N, C-alpha and C positions, 0 to 999 in steps of 0.2 A: 847768720852774721855774727861774729865773736864780742863779747863784752868789753865794754872800757869801763877803767875805775875812775870817777872823777872826787877830790875831794872838795866839798864845802864848805864856807863859812860864812855864820847867820850875821847881817849888821843886827846891833844893837843887842843880842844874848850873846855873841862872841863866842859862841860855840863851833868845832870844828870836826867833819865828820867825813865819812867816805857811801857813796854808792855806786853798786854795779849796777848798770843795765846794758842792753844791748845796743850797739854803738850807732844801730838805723830806728830806732826807737823814737817816736815825737817828744818832741818839747814838752807836752803833756804829762807823759807817763814820769818823764823827770821830777816833775814838779808835784804829783801824787806821790813817788818814793819817798820826795822830800818831807810832805807833809805827813806821812806816816811815822817816818823818823822823829819828827817834832811834835806829835799828837802824844796826848797822857792819858792816864785813864779817865782823869778829871775832865778834859779837855781836848775835841777833836779840831784838829787847825786844818780850815777845807783846803785842796788845792790850787786852785782857784785866785785866792787872796794870796800869791806866794810870786812876788815877780823877781826874776833869775838875771845876773850879769853876768858874762864875761870876765874873769878874775884876773885880767891881761892887761898893761898897760904899756907902751912903750915896743909892741912887740914880743912883751915876756911875759911870763905867769908870774904871779906874786909868789911869795913863800911864805911858808909859817913861821913867823918869828916874831917878835916884840911891833914890829912897822905892823903887821897884818892886827892886833890888837889893837893898834891904835885906829886904822881902818875901820873897822869892825864898830869901834864906840862911835864912829861920826855919821857924815849922812853919806849916801852911796855918791860915789868919785865920777865925774862926767865925763872920764875919760876912759868908764870901761861901760862896753858896748851892752845895751838890753840883748836879753836871749827872747827872741818872740815864740809865745805860745804854739801859734800856728804853725812851724815848723819843724823839720826834722832835724835832730843833733847832729847829723851830719853835714847840714848846714854850718854849724859850729865847732866840730871833732872830725875832719875828713883823717882818709885812712893814715897820714901821716905821722897821726898823734898818739902819742904813747905817755902814760904818767910815769913820771919822774919823782923819789925822794924828795919831801917837802915842799911841792908843790901844791898850790892852790889853785881851781881850776871853775869854780861858779861862787858867785855872790849871791845869796838870799837874802830879801828886802821884805822882812813883813807887814800888815798891814797893822794903820793905828792902832787899831784895836787889839791887835795882838800883842803891841809894842806895850802898851799901856798897862800897868800895874805889873810891870814882870810877868809873872808866871801865869796870870790871868786863868786864875782857878777859881771857880764859881762862888765856894765856901757854903751852898745852899741858897743864895738871895735868889735865882728866879725861881725855885720853888715856892719861897717865902711870897714873890713877888703873886706867881699863878696861884697860890690858896688865898690870898687876901681879895685878887681882882676877882675869882668865881661868887667871894662873897655878896659880890654888888650886883649879879643877876637878879632879874627882877622877876618875882612872883608873877605866875596867869593873872590875877586881878589888876597888875600893877602894867600891863602891857599898853604899851602907846596906843594911842588913836592912829589911826590912817595920816591922819593928815599932820600930825604930830612927829612922825615917821625920821622925812628928810631932816627937821633939826636935830633929832634924839643921835642919829649919825655920826654929826658934827660935833656934841658934848666932848669937853674933855674927859678922859678917862676918872675916876674917881679914884684908881689906885695907879699911879706912875711909874713908868718903869725906870729904875735906875742906871745911869751910865758914868762910867770914870769921864770927866771933864775934857779930858784928849781926842775922845771919841766922840763926846758932843759937840767939841768944833769940827773936829773932821766934817762930820755929817753935816752940819748945817752951810759949811764950808764949800759942800757939793749941791747945794740946790743952788739952780739959776734965779732964782728971787729968795735971797736966804728969808723965811719966818720964822723968829723967836715965837713969836704967838703958837704957830702950828706944832714946834718942838717943845712950845709948856702944856702942849694938849696930852702932849704921849710921856715925855719921859721929864726927869730930873736927874739930879748930878749928885752923885757920891762917891769918892774914889776907894771908899773899901767898903762898901756896899753893892760895888756893880752886879747887873744882871747878865754872867759873861754867857752863861749858856743860850740865852734869848740874842747876846750879839753876835754869837758865832750860828745858831739856828736859824732865826730869823733875818737879824738885823743885816747881815752882811750877803743875803741874797737880794734884798731891799735896797739895799744902798748900790751894791756893786753887781746891778742887775746884769743876768748875760744879754746878748744882744742876737735880737733873732733874724731870721732870715726875711722871705715877703712870703712864706706858705703860712697855712693854719697850724702843719704841723710843729713847722718851727718856732711858733711860739708857743704849743702849749707847755712847756717848761717854765717858759716865764709866768705865764699865767699862775700858773702850779705853786710858784715861790711866790707870788704877791697874795694869794687868795686861798690855796690846798693847803698850804704847808702853815699858815696861818691859823686854819680855824682845827686843823690837827694837831697844833700846837696847845691852845689855849682848851681845846675838847677833847684830850687823849683822855681815852678808856670812857668818853660819855658819848660821842659820834663819831663815824667813821668817814671817809670819802672813799668815793667810785668814780668809774671814767668808763664810758662808751668806748670800748674797743672796737667796734664797728662804727663808723661815722657817717656809712654809704646812705644817703636817702634811699635807696633801690631795696632797701631791706624788710622796708614796712615797718621798722621800728621806730616806735615814738621816745624812746632811752634819750635824755638828756647829753649834752656832753658831759658834763660832771653834775655829781651828786656828792649831798654831804646829808648823810642820815644819822638821826637821834631817835632812839628807841623805835626805831625799825619805821621811823617816817621820815621821808624826805623834804628836809624843811626848807633845805637852799639848793638850787640847781643853777646850773650857768648854762647858755647856749655861747658857741665861739666861730669866728667866720674870720678868711685870711684878711688883709690888710686891701682896702681899693671896694669892699662892699660896703653897703649901706646899714648902719647899726639898726635900722628898723627891722632887717630882717632876721637876727637873732632874737629880738625884743617879742617881736610874732610868737615866734616859737617856744617863748616861754612858758606861755597859757594855752597857746593854739594845741601842742604836744600832751597839754596837763588833761585829765578827766578829775575833776572836783571830786574826791570823798572824804576831805577832812574835816565834815561837819561842820561845828560854828567856829572854828579857829577863824580868826578874823583876817589874815593872813598869812604868807610863806614869804620866802626871800629869794630872787634870782640874782645873776649877772648877766648883761650881755657886752661880749668885746669882740672888738674888731680892731686888730694890729694892738696898734697901744691905745686905743682908743675903749675905757669900761666904763658903762652903766648899773650903778646898783637899781634894784625894782624890788616894789614889792606887788607881789601875786595874789591877785582879790577878786572875789565875785563881785559882780557890779549888775543893774538891774538887766542889759542884753544879754551878760555871760560873766566872762574872764577878762581879766586883763594886767597889765603891768602897768603899775605907775612907776614912775621915776621918782629916784630918790636922791642921787648924786651924780655926776658925771665927773669922771678923771681922765688925767693926760697920763698918761704911763710911762712916756719919753723922759717926763724931766722928773727927780727926784722929791718932788713937793706933790706932786699927783701921788706916788706911789704911797707916801708917807699919810698923806689927806685918806687914801683907799686904805690903809693898813688900820686907822683910825676909825673906819665905818666897820671895817668886819670885826673891827673888837667889841664894838658897840652893837654890831649884830649877834654876835655870838653869846651876847647876857641874854638874848631874848629866845633861843632858839630850844633850850629843854621847857619852855614856858608853852612855846606854839605847839610843841611836840603829844606837850601833856595834856591841850585839847583838842585833840586829832580823836576819833572814834576807829574802833578797829579795823572798819574798811580801809583805813589810811594804812595801815601799816603791811609790812612787808611788801610793797607796792612795787618794789624794785628788789629783784632778788635773785642770784645767780645759783643754781645747782650741777653738780658733776655724778653723773651716772657711768654704768658698767660701758668699757669699750671707747671709752673718751668722746661722751655724748656730751654736751653742756647745753643746759637748760636756762634759758633768762626768761624771767617772771616780770612781767612788764602790765602795767595799769589795764589795758586794754586787748593784751594777747600775752600768749605764751609761743616764745620762741625756742625752737631744736638747733640745734647745729651739729653737724654730723661731720665723721671722718671722711677722706675723700672716699676711702674703699666701703665705705657704708653709705653714705647718699645714695647713689642711685636705686638700691634697694630698698632703702628707707621711702623715697620720693616716690616709686612704683606701687609700692604697697599701700602707702598712705592715700593716696590718688586713687587706688582702687577701692578701699575701703569705705572713702568719705564719698564716696562714687554713690552706691550701697547705700550710705546712711541719707542722702538726699534723696534719690530714685524713689528712696519707700520711704519719706518722710517721717524719719524716724524721730519723737520727741527728745526733747532733756539729753542731748549730746553736743559735743564741742563741734567746730566744721575747720578743714583744714582753708585759709585762707587766702596762702601764697606759699607755694614752692619756689623759693629761689636759685639754681642752678649754679648762677657764680658764687653767692656765698656759702653754699652747701647747706641751707638751713630751711627749715618747714616751720611757718608761721601758724600758729590757732586762733582762735576766737571762739567764745569769748572766753575772757579772764575772771576766774572767781575767788572765792574765800577757801584756804585753805584750812579749813576746821570741820574738825567730824562734830555729829549732832551733841549739844549741851543739853538734852531732857528728850523725855520720850514722845512728846509733841514732835519735836526736829527730829528724831529718829524715824518715826512713821512717816513722816513727808519724805523724808529721805530714799525710803525702803519703796514706797511707792513712786517715787520719780522715777529710781532705777528700772523698778519692776516696766513700768510705763514703755519705758525703753526697749527693754527685752521683749516686751511680749511683738512689738514689730519685727528687731534684729531678728529672732526665732525664726516669728514665719517668715524671713527671707533667705531663712537656713543657715544662718551664719550667727557666730558667739563670739563675744569679745573676750572670756578667757583671761582676765586680769585685772577682776572687780576688787579692788580696797578701797580703802578711806582715801588714800593720796589721791584717787583715780576718780572717786565721787565729791564733789566740789559744790560749794555753796553757792546760790547764784548774788550778786552783789546788789540787788534793787530790794532787799529788803520783805520779801514776800514767804518767805521760808520756801524759798523753791532749790531745788538740785540736781547736778546735771553730770553724765559720764563722760571723760576723757580718757583720753591715751587707747587710741585702738590699734597701736602698734602691733600687737598678740592676737589680733582679732583673723578668724579663720572660719572658711566654710564648713557646716558640720554636714557628717562626723568626717573627722581627725584619726589617723593614726596615731597609736600611743605605743611607745614614751615619743612625745614632742614637747616642747619647752623646757627641758633642762636647765635653763635660766632662771627658770621659778622657783619660787620659794614653797618645797612641803609644807609647811606650816602654815601656809595661806592660797590654797590651792587644792583643788580636788582631788581625791587620790589616784582616780583612775586616769590624770593627765599624764603620770610617772609610772604608769606599768604596762605591761603589754597587751596590747587588744587594740580598741580603739576608744574615742572619747567624743559627745555632743553636747547641744545645748545645755545639757543636764548641771555642768560643771560650771556655768552659771547662778543654775538657782541654787547650788553647794555656798557660791560665794556670798549671795545675798545671805545665807544663814552666817557668814564669815565677819559679814559686816555688822550682825547682832553680836556675836561674841567679840569682836577687836573693839566696839566702840566704848569711851570712858567708863571707867568702873562705875561711878554712880550711876551713869545712864543703861547700864546692863543691870545692874543691881534694882533699879526701878521694872525693868523690862521681867527679869525672873520672877514665876510667879510658884514656884513650889509644885511642879507636875501638872499644873493647869495648861489653860489654853493658848500661851503665848510661848511656854516653856515645850509643849507639846510639838506645837509649829515649828520652832528652832529646830528639835531634832530630828523632824520630816525631813527639812529643806538640807540639813548635811548627813542622810542617809547615807550608810556606806554603799546600798544598790543605790546605782541613778535610777533605775527603772520605779522606783518606789517613791522618789521626790517628785513633788509637784510641779506640772507647768510653770510659765514664767504668770499666763491667765489665771491659772486658779490660786498662786500663789499671793498673783496682785487682789484677789477679791478676797483673801482670808486676811491681808493685811488691811486692806479697808473695813471689814468685818473687824477685827480687833481694835481698830484705831476709834470706830465708831463704840462699840464695847466702853474702853477705858475713857473715851470722854464722858461717858453719860454715869459713869460710876465717880468721876471726877466730878460733875457737875452735883451730884446728888451729894457728894461727900461737903463739897461747899455750901450748901444750900443747909444741910444738918449743920455744921460748925459756925453758921449765920446767925441760927433758929436756938442755939447754946447762948449766944452771945445774946442774945434778945430775953 
């Protein structure tokens, strides 16, 4: 369809300009086009805050003359018909419409905050407020006790947000039950120092909230405007938001619907349901999905939302396990409820960095998303690893995984993960357990890791299978704190022997050379990879291993011998690792005893 040229005049501002747009476009598209024209480098004008009217009175279009200037300086003429954003432009400008010189077709009404103060440039006042607000964050030793949290969330902000008086008046008038007390906890007025960026990026979303439908999905943007956008605003570059892209319970995933992560720790989470469901359902999900790996942190934060009802909780350990303790209830249908939630979220934000700092390493990277070759997506969750495959790859990956992990189970192979679920509908494989992706921090940890891997290889090789991709990303430390390690990712596992070359997607620097040469390869490739584990561990650990041509150095050279037939078997390698570990521990004990004697 052809484009139509519409001339627009802006109330209050007085400017006139033209917009070219498809005749059958949505009215929303016209709003967006006008918003782009009105926006400046300093300030973006949200399209949803523009109200449009037909510039037509008594059957005739208004003309661009002195009378138009008078009209644009005044208020909206009641004779001008409102243009509804839910309709198409053809409902107002049909096939017979044609642009004529001097005509005005659309009148644009700015929201009060856009009109207040003329051009509405921020002049850095929002950044100044944010800087001062961050100074009010509490250090770890000043975190409120659990019983004090509910009251803390209702406290007035130590640093108030500055509004233009007209905006303040407009917002308070939109409350069902106007509360100057609540407004005073959040805002102060100063027409010369107004936080314009706050008004546009947060305030307008809260005051002029979207009107959701009846489904959970339709409410997501509504909840995000009131929670996610606020946290992103005040914790920019400190934390980050994430959402569960697959909200189906059938996937076996325990990922919350919403997560906010600070210093790699999920300190704030949300569970959401469609209108009509009991609030108890998402409340219980806040802690029933959670595995406590947060050490002595006193609490985490979360919210449960069902339609227009939202509740904030402290998630904490109790004598029977975990629980979500209610901190506040918010009716989001009304502006006062949304402002109460804004106040609470601001106060929660003052605590999150300190809560994260109290958490041990076991709480970090609890939720992580990785992207692999060929479109494979990996989600790391507290208790499992979820791998999602493109449709073209899933069936083959599923068949291979089921075959390999059946072998692992039938031969009772230790120190390996397991295939927990193959979800055909979601094209994902779920593996358990989830450990810590950290290489050994010292020689003791390295000995344990090597022994655990070799214990798995002894039985795997006895079943005439080989892993073929043993690297530190696939050797995972258990979260139970006992310095145990397990082997994961058997997607390249195969029966021994295999024809070479096979595995061209594997890195030559990290895998035995015979995999890439003509001929065949056997379980000896895994023994070579055990040597590569030693060689690729952190530099300070490798320096501890290296003993200048003596036992440990000789053992490493033997593991990685170019001739596969000269490498030890997994059984022999395991015995040698245990011998070397015992010798190291004896020498360490003698050294510590002598050191103690010298002090005496």
